[in-house]
C-alpha positions in Angstrom: -107.4 -25.9 -90.4 -109.3 -28.2 -92.9 -109.5 -32.1 -92.4 -107.9 -33.9 -95.3 -108.1 -37.6 -94.0 -108.5 -40.1 -91.1 -106.2 -43.0 -90.0 -107.3 -45.8 -87.7 -104.9 -47.8 -85.5 -106.0 -50.9 -83.6 -104.0 -52.9 -80.9 -104.8 -56.2 -79.4 -104.9 -56.5 -75.7 -104.2 -60.2 -75.7 -100.8 -61.7 -74.6 -97.9 -61.7 -77.1 -97.6 -64.5 -79.4 -95.4 -67.4 -78.5 -93.0 -66.6 -81.3 -91.9 -63.3 -79.5 -91.0 -65.1 -76.4 -88.8 -67.4 -78.3 -87.1 -64.5 -79.9 -86.4 -63.0 -76.4 -85.0 -66.3 -75.2 -82.7 -66.5 -78.0 -81.5 -62.9 -77.9 -81.2 -62.2 -74.1 -78.0 -64.2 -73.3 -75.8 -62.7 -76.0 -77.2 -59.3 -75.0 -76.2 -59.8 -71.3 -72.8 -61.0 -72.3 -72.4 -58.0 -74.6 -73.4 -55.7 -71.8 -70.9 -57.3 -69.4 -68.2 -56.9 -72.0 -69.1 -53.3 -72.5 -69.0 -52.7 -68.7 -65.6 -54.2 -68.5 -64.4 -52.2 -71.4 -65.9 -49.1 -69.8 -64.1 -49.9 -66.5 -60.8 -50.3 -68.3 -61.4 -47.1 -70.1 -62.1 -45.3 -66.9 -59.1 -46.8 -65.2 -56.7 -45.8 -68.0 -58.2 -42.3 -68.8 -60.5 -40.9 -66.2 -58.6 -41.9 -63.1 -55.3 -40.3 -64.3 -57.2 -37.2 -65.2 -58.8 -37.2 -61.8 -55.4 -37.7 -60.2 -54.0 -34.8 -62.2 -57.0 -32.7 -61.2 -56.4 -33.5 -57.5 -52.8 -32.7 -57.9 -53.6 -29.4 -59.5 -55.9 -28.6 -56.6 -53.1 -29.4 -54.1 -50.6 -27.3 -56.0 -53.1 -24.5 -56.1 -53.4 -24.8 -52.4 -49.7 -24.3 -52.0 -48.5 -28.0 -51.8 -46.0 -27.6 -54.5 -44.3 -31.0 -53.6 -47.2 -33.0 -55.0 -46.4 -35.2 -58.1 -48.5 -37.5 -60.3 -47.6 -40.9 -61.8 -47.2 -41.2 -65.5 -50.3 -43.1 -66.9 -50.1 -45.6 -69.7 -51.9 -43.4 -72.1 -49.3 -41.5 -74.0 -51.2 -38.2 -74.1 -51.9 -38.4 -70.4 -48.3 -39.3 -69.7 -47.2 -36.2 -71.5 -49.7 -34.2 -69.4 -48.4 -35.8 -66.2 -44.8 -35.0 -67.1 -45.7 -31.4 -67.9 -47.6 -31.1 -64.6 -44.7 -32.6 -62.6 -42.2 -30.2 -64.2 -44.5 -27.3 -63.5 -44.9 -28.4 -59.9 -41.2 -28.8 -59.5 -40.6 -25.4 -60.9 -43.2 -24.0 -58.6 -41.6 -25.7 -55.7 -38.2 -24.3 -56.6 -39.7 -20.9 -57.1 -41.5 -21.2 -53.8 -38.3 -22.2 -52.0 -36.5 -19.2 -53.5 -39.4 -17.0 -52.5 -39.4 -18.4 -49.0 -35.6 -17.8 -48.8 -36.0 -14.3 -50.1 -38.9 -13.7 -47.7 -36.7 -15.0 -44.8 -33.9 -12.6 -45.9 -36.3 -9.7 -46.2 -37.8 -10.5 -42.9 -34.4 -10.7 -41.3 -33.3 -7.4 -43.0 -36.6 -5.8 -41.9 -36.1 -7.0 -38.3 -32.6 -5.6 -38.3 -33.8 -2.3 -39.8 -36.5 -2.2 -37.2 -34.0 -2.8 -34.4 -31.8 -0.1 -35.9 -34.7 2.2 -36.1 -35.7 1.6 -32.5 -32.1 1.9 -31.4 -31.8 5.2 -33.3 -35.2 6.3 -31.9 -34.2 5.5 -28.3 -30.8 7.1 -28.8 -32.4 10.2 -30.2 -35.0 10.1 -27.4 -32.2 9.8 -24.8 -30.4 12.7 -26.4 -33.6 14.6 -26.5 -34.4 14.0 -22.9 -30.9 14.3 -21.5 -30.0 17.4 -23.4 -29.1 20.3 -21.0 -30.8 22.6 -23.4 -34.6 22.9 -23.6 -35.9 21.3 -26.8 -39.5 21.7 -27.8 -41.8 21.7 -30.9 -45.0 23.5 -31.5 -47.7 23.3 -34.2 -48.6 26.1 -36.5 -50.9 27.6 -33.8 -48.0 27.8 -31.4 -49.2 24.9 -29.1 -46.6 22.7 -27.5 -46.4 19.3 -29.2 -43.2 17.8 -27.7 -40.9 18.9 -24.8 -37.9 17.4 -23.0 -37.0 17.4 -19.3 -34.9 20.6 -19.6 -37.9 22.4 -21.0 -39.9 21.2 -18.0 -37.2 22.3 -15.6 -37.0 25.7 -17.3 -40.7 26.4 -17.3 -41.4 24.7 -13.9 -44.2 22.6 -15.4 -44.5 18.9 -16.2 -44.7 17.5 -19.8 -48.3 16.7 -19.3 -49.0 20.4 -18.4 -46.9 21.7 -21.2 -48.3 19.6 -24.1 -51.1 21.6 -25.8 -50.2 24.8 -24.0 -49.6 27.9 -26.2 -45.9 28.8 -26.2 -46.8 32.6 -26.1 -47.9 32.1 -22.5 -44.3 31.9 -21.4 -43.1 35.2 -22.9 -42.7 37.8 -20.2 -42.6 40.5 -22.7 -45.3 40.9 -25.4 -42.9 43.0 -27.4 -40.4 40.1 -27.5 -43.2 37.7 -28.6 -44.1 40.0 -31.5 -40.5 40.3 -32.6 -40.0 36.6 -32.6 -43.2 35.9 -34.5 -42.3 38.5 -37.1 -38.8 37.0 -37.6 -40.2 33.5 -38.0 -42.7 34.7 -40.6 -40.1 36.7 -42.5 -37.0 34.5 -42.3 -38.3 31.1 -41.1 -35.9 31.1 -38.1 -34.6 33.0 -35.1 -31.0 32.6 -34.1 -29.6 33.1 -30.6 -32.2 35.5 -29.4 -32.5 36.3 -25.7 -36.0 36.2 -24.4 -37.5 36.5 -20.9 -39.5 33.5 -19.8 -42.0 33.8 -17.0 -42.5 30.8 -14.8 -45.7 29.9 -13.0 -44.3 31.2 -9.7 -43.7 34.6 -11.2 -39.9 34.3 -11.5 -38.3 35.5 -14.7 -35.5 33.5 -16.5 -33.4 34.7 -19.4 -33.3 32.1 -22.2 -31.1 32.1 -25.3 -33.3 30.5 -28.0 -32.9 29.4 -31.6 -36.2 28.8 -33.4 -36.7 27.3 -36.9 -39.7 26.4 -39.0 -40.4 22.6 -39.5 -41.4 22.0 -43.2 -43.0 18.9 -44.9 -41.7 17.0 -48.0 -43.8 19.5 -50.0 -42.0 22.4 -48.3 -45.1 23.4 -46.4 -44.8 24.7 -42.8 -45.7 22.1 -40.2 -44.6 23.8 -36.9 -41.6 25.2 -35.1 -38.6 23.6 -33.5 -37.0 25.4 -30.6 -33.8 25.0 -28.6 -33.3 27.2 -25.5 -30.5 27.6 -23.0 -31.1 29.2 -19.6 -28.4 31.9 -19.3 -29.8 33.5 -16.2 -26.9 32.3 -14.0 -24.4 33.2 -16.7 -25.7 36.7 -16.8 -25.6 36.9 -13.1 -22.0 35.7 -13.0 -21.2 38.3 -15.7 -22.9 41.0 -13.7 -21.1 39.8 -10.6 -17.8 40.0 -12.4 -18.6 43.5 -13.6 -19.6 44.4 -10.1 -16.3 42.9 -8.7 -14.4 45.0 -11.2 -16.3 48.0 -10.2 -15.7 47.3 -6.5 -12.0 46.9 -7.3 -12.0 50.3 -9.0 -14.0 51.7 -6.1 -11.4 50.2 -3.7 -8.6 52.0 -5.5 -10.7 55.2 -5.4 -11.4 54.7 -1.7 -7.7 54.2 -1.1 -6.8 57.5 -2.7 -9.7 59.3 -1.1 -8.9 57.8 2.3 -5.3 58.9 2.0 -6.4 62.5 1.2 -9.0 62.5 4.0 -6.7 60.9 6.6 -4.1 63.6 6.3 -6.3 66.6 7.3 -8.2 64.3 9.6 -5.0 63.6 11.5 -4.5 67.3 12.0 -8.0 67.8 13.2 -7.9 64.9 15.7 -4.4 65.6 16.8 -4.8 69.3 17.5 -8.2 68.9 19.1 -6.8 66.3 21.5 -3.7 68.5 22.2 -5.9 71.4 23.0 -8.2 69.2 25.2 -5.1 68.2 27.2 -4.3 71.8 28.1 -5.5 73.2 31.5 -6.5 76.5 29.9 -9.0 74.8 27.4 -11.9 74.6 29.9 -13.8 77.5 28.2 -13.8 75.7 24.8 -13.7 72.1 26.1 -17.2 71.4 24.9 -16.7 72.5 21.2 -13.3 70.8 21.2 -14.7 67.6 22.5 -17.4 67.7 19.8 -14.8 68.3 17.1 -12.7 65.4 18.5 -15.7 63.0 18.6 -16.8 63.9 15.1 -13.3 63.4 13.9 -13.1 60.0 15.5 -16.4 59.2 14.0 -15.1 60.1 10.6 -12.0 58.1 11.3 -14.1 55.0 11.9 -16.1 55.6 8.7 -12.9 55.8 6.6 -11.4 52.9 8.4 -14.5 50.7 7.8 -14.6 51.7 4.1 -10.9 50.8 3.7 -11.5 47.4 5.5 -14.5 46.6 3.4 -12.9 47.4 0.1 -9.8 45.2 0.7 -9.5 41.8 -0.7 -8.0 39.4 1.8 -6.6 35.9 1.9 -8.2 33.9 4.7 -6.7 35.1 8.0 -7.6 33.1 11.1 -7.1 35.2 14.2 -9.0 36.2 17.3 -12.3 37.9 16.5 -14.6 39.7 18.9 -18.2 39.5 17.5 -19.5 42.4 19.6 -16.9 44.8 18.2 -17.4 43.4 14.7 -21.1 44.1 14.9 -20.6 47.6 16.2 -18.2 48.3 13.3 -20.7 47.0 10.8 -23.4 49.3 12.2 -21.1 52.3 11.9 -20.6 51.3 8.3 -24.3 51.6 7.4 -25.1 54.3 10.0 -26.1 56.8 7.4 -28.6 54.5 5.6 -30.1 53.5 9.0 -30.6 57.2 9.9 -32.1 58.4 6.7 -34.5 55.5 6.5 -35.6 56.1 10.1 -34.4 52.6 11.3 -33.6 52.3 15.0 -31.0 49.9 16.2 -31.4 47.9 19.4 -28.6 45.8 20.7 -28.3 43.1 23.4 -24.6 42.2 23.4 -23.3 39.7 26.0 -20.5 41.7 27.7 -18.7 38.4 28.6 -18.9 37.0 25.1 -15.6 35.2 24.5 -13.3 35.9 21.6 -13.2 33.2 18.9 -10.9 32.3 16.1 -12.1 33.3 12.6 -11.5 35.3 9.5 -12.4 38.8 10.6 -13.1 40.2 7.1 -15.2 37.3 5.9 -17.4 37.3 9.1 -17.7 41.0 8.6 -19.0 40.3 5.1 -21.7 38.1 6.6 -22.8 40.8 9.0 -22.8 43.5 6.3 -25.0 41.3 4.0 -27.5 40.5 6.8 -27.8 44.0 8.1 -28.0 45.5 4.6 -30.8 43.0 3.6 -32.7 43.9 6.8 -32.2 47.6 6.1 -33.4 47.4 2.6 -36.4 45.3 3.6 -37.5 47.9 6.2 -36.6 50.9 4.0 -39.0 49.5 1.3 -41.9 49.8 3.7 -41.3 53.6 3.9 -42.2 53.6 7.6 -38.8 52.8 9.2 -38.4 50.0 11.6 -36.2 48.4 14.3 -33.1 46.4 13.7 -32.4 44.1 16.7 -28.9 42.6 17.2 -28.1 40.1 19.9 -25.0 38.1 20.9 -24.7 35.3 23.4 -23.7 31.8 24.1 -25.8 28.6 23.4 -25.6 25.0 24.3 -27.9 23.9 21.5 -25.1 22.2 19.7 -23.1 21.3 22.8 -20.8 23.4 24.9 -18.8 26.4 23.7 -21.0 27.8 20.9 -21.6 31.5 20.2 -24.8 32.9 18.8 -25.6 36.0 16.8 -29.2 37.1 16.1 -30.1 39.6 13.4 -33.8 40.5 13.5 -35.9 43.1 11.7 -39.6 44.0 11.8 -39.9 44.4 8.0 -42.4 42.8 5.6 -41.0 39.3 6.0 -40.4 36.6 3.4 -43.0 34.5 1.6 -43.2 30.9 2.8 -42.3 29.5 -0.6 -39.2 31.8 -0.7 -37.9 31.0 2.8 -36.4 27.6 1.7 -34.6 29.3 -1.2 -33.1 32.4 0.3 -29.6 30.7 0.5 -29.8 29.5 -3.1 -27.2 31.3 -5.3 -28.7 33.9 -7.6 -32.1 33.7 -5.9 -33.4 37.2 -5.1 -36.8 38.8 -4.8 -35.3 42.3 -5.2 -35.9 44.3 -8.4 -33.1 44.5 -11.0 -30.2 46.5 -9.8 -31.0 46.0 -6.1 -29.3 42.6 -5.6 -27.5 39.7 -7.3 -28.9 36.9 -5.1 -25.4 36.0 -3.9 -25.3 37.7 -0.6 -27.0 35.1 1.6 -25.4 32.2 -0.4 -22.0 33.8 0.4 -23.0 34.3 4.0 -23.9 30.6 4.3 -20.7 29.5 2.7 -18.6 31.6 5.0 -20.4 30.4 8.2 -20.0 26.8 7.0 -16.3 27.4 6.5 -16.2 28.4 10.1 -17.9 25.2 11.2 -21.1 27.0 12.1 -24.7 27.2 10.9 -27.1 29.9 9.7 -30.8 29.7 9.6 -33.8 31.9 8.8 -37.3 32.3 10.3 -39.8 34.6 8.7 -43.5 35.2 8.2 -45.2 37.8 6.0 -45.7 41.0 7.8 -43.9 39.7 10.9 -40.3 40.4 10.1 -37.3 38.1 9.5 -34.8 36.6 12.0 -31.4 35.2 11.0 -29.6 33.1 13.6 -25.9 32.4 13.3 -24.2 29.8 15.5 -20.4 29.6 15.6 -18.2 27.2 17.5 -16.0 28.9 20.1 -12.4 28.2 19.1 -9.9 28.7 21.9 -7.0 31.1 21.4 -4.7 33.3 23.3 -6.6 36.4 24.3 -5.9 39.3 22.1 -6.9 43.0 22.0 -10.2 43.2 20.1 -9.6 46.7 18.9 -6.1 47.6 17.6 -6.7 51.2 18.5 -7.0 50.2 22.2 -3.6 48.7 22.1 -2.2 51.9 20.6 -3.8 54.0 23.3 -3.0 51.9 26.3 -0.2 54.1 27.6 1.7 57.3 27.0 4.9 58.9 28.1 8.5 57.8 28.2 10.0 54.6 29.8 12.0 56.5 32.4 15.2 55.6 30.7 16.0 58.8 29.1 13.6 58.3 26.2 12.8 62.1 26.3 16.3 62.8 25.0 15.9 60.7 21.8 16.2 62.4 18.5 13.3 61.9 16.0 13.1 62.9 12.4 9.6 63.3 10.9 9.1 63.3 7.1 5.7 64.2 5.6 4.5 66.4 2.8 1.5 67.6 4.8 2.4 70.7 6.9 -0.4 70.2 9.3 0.9 66.7 10.2 4.5 67.9 10.5 3.3 70.6 12.8 1.2 68.2 14.9 3.9 65.6 15.3 6.5 68.3 16.1 4.3 69.8 18.8 3.2 66.4 20.2 6.7 64.9 20.4 8.3 68.1 21.5 5.9 68.4 24.4 7.2 65.0 25.6 10.8 66.2 25.5 12.0 64.6 22.3 14.4 66.4 20.0 12.3 66.7 16.9 13.3 67.7 13.4 10.9 67.8 10.4 11.4 67.3 6.7 8.7 68.2 4.1 9.9 65.5 1.6 11.9 62.4 1.3 14.9 64.2 -0.3 14.8 66.8 2.6 15.0 63.8 5.0 18.0 62.4 3.2 19.8 65.8 3.5 19.2 65.9 7.2 20.4 62.3 7.6 23.7 63.2 6.0 24.2 65.8 8.7 23.4 63.7 11.8 21.9 60.5 13.0 18.4 60.0 14.5 17.1 57.4 17.0 13.8 57.2 15.1 12.8 58.2 11.6 9.0 58.6 11.2 8.1 58.9 7.5 4.9 59.0 5.4 4.7 56.2 2.8 3.2 58.4 0.1 5.1 61.6 -0.7 5.8 63.4 -4.0 9.3 63.1 -5.3 11.0 60.5 -3.0 8.3 58.3 -1.4 8.7 56.7 2.0 9.3 53.3 0.4 12.1 54.8 -1.8 13.5 56.7 1.2 13.7 53.3 3.0 15.7 51.8 0.1 18.0 54.8 -0.1 18.7 54.7 3.7 19.5 51.0 3.5 22.0 51.7 0.7 23.6 55.0 2.0 23.3 54.4 5.7 23.4 50.6 6.3 21.7 49.6 9.6 19.8 52.8 10.0 16.8 51.4 8.1 15.9 49.5 11.2 15.0 52.8 12.9 12.5 53.8 10.2 8.8 53.5 10.9 6.0 54.5 8.6 2.8 56.5 8.6 0.1 55.8 6.1 -3.5 56.6 5.3 -3.6 54.0 2.6 -3.0 50.3 3.4 -5.4 49.1 0.7 -3.3 49.3 -2.5 -1.3 46.2 -3.5 2.0 48.1 -3.6 1.5 49.3 0.0 0.5 45.9 1.3 3.4 44.2 -0.4 5.9 46.7 0.9 4.7 46.6 4.5 4.6 42.8 4.4 5.9 41.8 7.9 6.6 45.4 8.7 3.0 46.1 9.7 4.0 46.6 13.3 6.2 49.5 12.1 3.3 51.4 10.6 1.3 54.1 12.3 -2.1 54.3 10.6 -3.6 57.7 9.9 -5.6 59.3 11.3 -4.1 59.2 14.8 -4.1 61.3 18.0 -1.3 62.4 20.3 -1.9 59.4 22.7 -1.5 56.9 19.9 1.7 58.7 18.7 3.1 58.6 22.3 2.4 54.9 22.7 3.7 54.0 19.3 7.0 55.9 19.6 7.6 54.7 23.2 7.0 51.1 22.3 9.2 51.2 19.3 12.1 52.9 21.1 11.7 50.4 23.9 12.0 47.5 21.5 15.0 49.1 19.9 16.6 49.4 23.4 15.9 45.7 24.2 17.4 44.6 20.9 20.7 46.4 21.5 23.5 44.2 22.8 24.2 44.6 26.6 
């Protein structure tokens, strides 16, 4: 920081000297020219170097923006020309690559579009299969909540898809034990195959469903939920039960046939002898007890006859039917149940009700179903009740219609069940009490007859079934076959009392009854305790009438008929049959068109008289003059 010296500078403020101006005048023109030349040279430099570079830069920007078709002109400068050529080659390569990429992109987009279409087609196809499957298909999450359901699942459960989604599947199990067993099997084995479960619908009805359940797993083999497929087998089970029931009924029918045959033989003796004794003048002191015996025997005859008629299977037979008598027969069939359940029967039958054409046995089935339903409904109340039956004519459908009303004062039917009572397999009865086919069958039979059946019911106010049937004209016919058999007794006044009759039966009481009955009318009667004994008597003499039982040990009535036709040609036309069994197939086939030559057991003396007299009269008329 020490001062070492001092310098002094002076400048004049006066104008420059004239010699400087001269220098400027001399130097300025060349300088300007030089500047112009430099400017021109600079311009030429810029034109030849900077502009091409700027053009290349612009082209690079365009290419970078995706305009790969941009090219640059080759400049005069060699180095820049090489740069332009390299750029153009690069741009061309990029353009080719871009075109290839665009083509590949187009192909990929097309392939993707096709794959997407295939996916949606497959999706819709699977969705249609899912929705249209007759089996219930559903999925649940790990907590058992419904995540997907098809229409069959909705129909099975009685709920919409909206109501089902999110609902726990366990809510549909009617049995908690079944639910536990299914859950255990799923945890242990991961699936449940063809397991029957009971599903409870919101209306309380139970459906039997055959289900297969399997666990849904992820790509990492972790459980995601459960897939279920179910088939409603309720109807199938009912059909199977119905088939089993039909087989049982067929077996019962065979049993009834055998029992009826065994009952009818002693019953014939009881009826016959009681009526014989009642016809004697000296029976006044015991007439009351005898009449009681006879009436009880007739009652038993009707019970056996109704059981036989009910157990038969029939092809449709259109013939005159009296509805009044048919209802009375049906009441007799269930008389015991009515009595033990304290159910009173009131009737209001039109005495002038015309006979109509119909299938006797099928209409009888309708009445049995309706009366049985009414009986069971009132019996369940444990206080008895009244069954009201009415017949009459109606003009509601026009002229010539018959109406049958079956009414009970039982507990009635719920409003939501009334519309379904004719649906097959619909029943409100507990298991074992009904199949749900009775009213459906009744409706079918009535419709087959061109009629209608309807129901009216309210809870606690009873139920009324109304049947309307068209009146079909027919030649009047006896309503009760028994009435025809008892319409007259005695001979025809042409010497019938002298006719010879052979009676063949293995029941001594029936042989004795027929011997006494026919002998009393003056016939020459011989008896045979077997078919072989009857053949031996036929070898000794001829008879005007051969009355034989169909079922006998050794040589049966059918075999006796064949032997007589072979050994005594022409004599088989004089054979008539007795039978307490017209149910079995063999008996029905044999009788065929010979039914007018069969006297059904049990019978009384009056029926025997009428039958024998009519047959002998027909034989007399058929003889040549």
